[in-house]
Each structure stands twice: as C-alpha cells, then as structure tokens.
PLY file of the C-alpha trace (Angstrom):
ply
format ascii 1.0
element vertex 157
property float x
property float y
property float z
element edge 156
property int vertex1
property int vertex2
end_header
-0.71 0.68 -18.37
-2.43 -1.54 -20.88
-0.80 -4.62 -22.43
-2.09 -6.13 -25.65
-1.10 -9.77 -25.15
-1.66 -10.71 -28.78
1.58 -8.84 -29.61
3.73 -11.38 -27.75
4.77 -14.64 -29.44
5.62 -17.86 -27.58
9.26 -18.64 -26.92
10.50 -15.05 -27.03
11.36 -12.62 -24.24
10.10 -9.06 -24.54
11.22 -6.07 -22.52
9.18 -2.99 -21.78
10.56 0.05 -19.96
8.05 2.77 -19.23
7.06 5.59 -16.91
3.56 4.94 -15.59
1.27 7.79 -14.50
-0.71 6.78 -11.40
-1.05 10.32 -10.07
-4.81 10.37 -10.68
-5.45 7.40 -8.38
-7.49 8.51 -5.35
-6.65 6.82 -2.07
-8.97 6.71 0.97
-8.70 9.68 3.32
-7.18 7.51 6.08
-4.61 5.84 3.81
-0.91 6.15 4.60
-0.39 6.74 0.87
-1.73 10.06 -0.42
-0.56 9.79 -4.04
1.89 7.99 -6.29
3.99 10.79 -7.75
6.10 8.71 -10.12
6.62 5.11 -11.12
9.15 3.68 -13.56
8.74 -0.01 -14.50
10.84 -2.56 -16.37
8.81 -5.57 -17.47
10.13 -8.80 -18.97
7.41 -10.82 -20.69
7.73 -14.51 -21.56
4.88 -16.40 -23.20
4.46 -20.15 -22.78
1.38 -21.25 -24.74
-1.55 -19.36 -23.19
0.39 -18.31 -20.08
2.28 -15.02 -19.87
5.00 -14.67 -17.23
5.66 -11.05 -16.28
8.73 -10.08 -14.25
8.10 -6.56 -13.04
10.71 -4.26 -11.51
9.44 -0.89 -10.35
10.70 2.12 -8.47
9.36 5.56 -7.77
8.05 7.89 -5.08
4.83 8.36 -3.17
3.44 11.16 -1.06
2.94 9.63 2.38
1.72 10.73 5.79
4.15 10.40 8.71
2.55 8.40 11.50
4.41 10.50 14.11
3.96 14.06 12.83
1.00 13.62 10.41
2.95 15.66 7.87
3.05 14.75 4.22
6.45 13.83 2.75
8.05 12.08 -0.23
8.89 8.41 0.31
10.89 6.36 -2.23
9.99 2.74 -2.94
10.99 -0.14 -5.17
9.51 -3.56 -5.84
10.26 -6.72 -7.77
7.39 -9.09 -8.53
6.46 -11.94 -10.84
2.93 -12.72 -12.02
1.62 -15.32 -14.42
-1.38 -14.28 -16.48
-3.62 -16.95 -17.97
-3.20 -19.48 -15.18
-5.75 -20.37 -12.48
-4.81 -17.35 -10.31
-5.17 -14.74 -13.07
-7.37 -16.08 -15.88
-7.60 -13.95 -19.02
-10.92 -12.74 -20.41
-9.42 -10.82 -23.31
-6.11 -9.99 -24.96
-5.88 -6.65 -23.11
-4.65 -6.47 -19.53
-4.60 -3.40 -17.29
-1.51 -3.61 -15.06
-2.29 -0.50 -12.96
-4.15 -2.44 -10.21
-1.17 -4.79 -9.94
1.23 -1.84 -9.63
-0.90 -0.25 -6.89
-1.00 -3.54 -4.98
2.77 -4.02 -5.30
3.42 -0.47 -4.07
1.00 -0.86 -1.14
2.75 -4.09 -0.23
6.23 -2.53 0.11
5.16 0.59 2.04
5.37 0.08 5.84
2.14 0.36 7.84
3.71 2.91 10.18
5.73 5.12 7.89
7.98 7.77 9.40
9.36 10.96 7.92
13.17 11.01 8.18
14.16 12.68 11.43
10.66 12.45 12.95
10.51 11.49 16.61
7.81 9.60 18.43
5.61 12.08 20.26
5.78 12.39 24.02
3.23 14.19 26.19
1.64 17.24 24.65
-1.07 19.82 25.25
-4.01 17.75 24.04
-2.84 14.20 24.75
-0.87 12.02 27.15
1.30 8.99 26.52
0.66 6.26 29.08
2.31 2.92 29.70
0.09 -0.17 29.82
0.25 -0.20 33.62
-0.71 3.49 33.89
-3.62 2.98 31.50
-4.94 -0.01 33.46
-4.64 1.86 36.76
-6.45 4.88 35.34
-9.28 2.75 33.99
-9.81 1.22 37.43
-9.76 4.53 39.29
-11.94 6.44 36.81
-14.77 4.31 35.40
-16.45 5.30 32.18
-19.57 7.40 33.06
-21.43 6.06 30.03
-21.71 2.70 31.76
-22.78 4.07 35.19
-26.42 3.21 34.48
-25.49 -0.45 34.36
-24.51 -0.31 38.04
-28.19 0.18 38.95
-29.34 -3.00 37.21
-29.92 -5.92 39.53
-29.22 -9.32 38.08
0 1
1 2
2 3
3 4
4 5
5 6
6 7
7 8
8 9
9 10
10 11
11 12
12 13
13 14
14 15
15 16
16 17
17 18
18 19
19 20
20 21
21 22
22 23
23 24
24 25
25 26
26 27
27 28
28 29
29 30
30 31
31 32
32 33
33 34
34 35
35 36
36 37
37 38
38 39
39 40
40 41
41 42
42 43
43 44
44 45
45 46
46 47
47 48
48 49
49 50
50 51
51 52
52 53
53 54
54 55
55 56
56 57
57 58
58 59
59 60
60 61
61 62
62 63
63 64
64 65
65 66
66 67
67 68
68 69
69 70
70 71
71 72
72 73
73 74
74 75
75 76
76 77
77 78
78 79
79 80
80 81
81 82
82 83
83 84
84 85
85 86
86 87
87 88
88 89
89 90
90 91
91 92
92 93
93 94
94 95
95 96
96 97
97 98
98 99
99 100
100 101
101 102
102 103
103 104
104 105
105 106
106 107
107 108
108 109
109 110
110 111
111 112
112 113
113 114
114 115
115 116
116 117
117 118
118 119
119 120
120 121
121 122
122 123
123 124
124 125
125 126
126 127
127 128
128 129
129 130
130 131
131 132
132 133
133 134
134 135
135 136
136 137
137 138
138 139
139 140
140 141
141 142
142 143
143 144
144 145
145 146
146 147
147 148
148 149
149 150
150 151
151 152
152 153
153 154
154 155
155 156
C-alpha cells in the first residue's frame, strides 16, 4: 500500500480504510507464517509540520504451520500500532511511502512463535521419535557417548 504524503495537510485528520493484498509475499521455508491471506486496515493520519503520525488498526488471516502437527491452518490476527514518519526513527526520502513492510512486521509481531492449530495436542512418543525428560536425556548422553568424538579419546594431552 503506497501513501502519497503530499495529499495530507497539517492540522487535519484523514482516515483510510482499505483491503491490502499481501498474498504475493514469499516467506522463508522455515517460517511459521506461510502466507497472509487477507488484511483489512484502518489508518488515521495526522500531519504536524513534516511529521506524519499514523495510527494503524489491522485484522486478517494468515496461513500458518502448527508447531505440533506441522499442518497448515488459518490463523486470525489483529494489531494496533502507531508510527511517526519523518522523525529520527523513520526519516522520509520522498513523498511516497510503502506501508507493506510495516504491515508485515506488525503481523509477524503478533503471531506467537509456537503457533498451535485449534485442538492440536503436543506429540508424545511415536514411531520415529521419542520424547525425553531432561533427566532421561542427560542419563542417555552419559551412557551412550557420541561415536563421532571417539577419536578424541585417543589423543594424549
């Protein structure tokens, strides 16, 4: 979403309500977010001299990967943020500002690191893995040393 800041006069409040298409954004393969399926934003813009205050309210849905089942599912989100453009944190180079990177950052910020599909349960033991407590893991490491380091046992110091 592009904003042309020259359209906004000082001392007035402007409102923008828009659906933003971020579906073409490609996330890394190991990201918990696979795609942003929809995003609706309400933006209030206030200009004070050369500084633009933006109050952004957004909500939508992402396609996420469940950290328990590794299945893809729809996850709703919402955010409320304020940014000031033209100050020391976000200096302006031109009158046009692309807000998409801000939206992506705001969405990433509100999505939990370990996201779970509704009804998903934490895995227990399975065919190709085991779940160990810290004590069991420590005991196993002591009883079964890593063979890759066996050559170090022959070195005399």
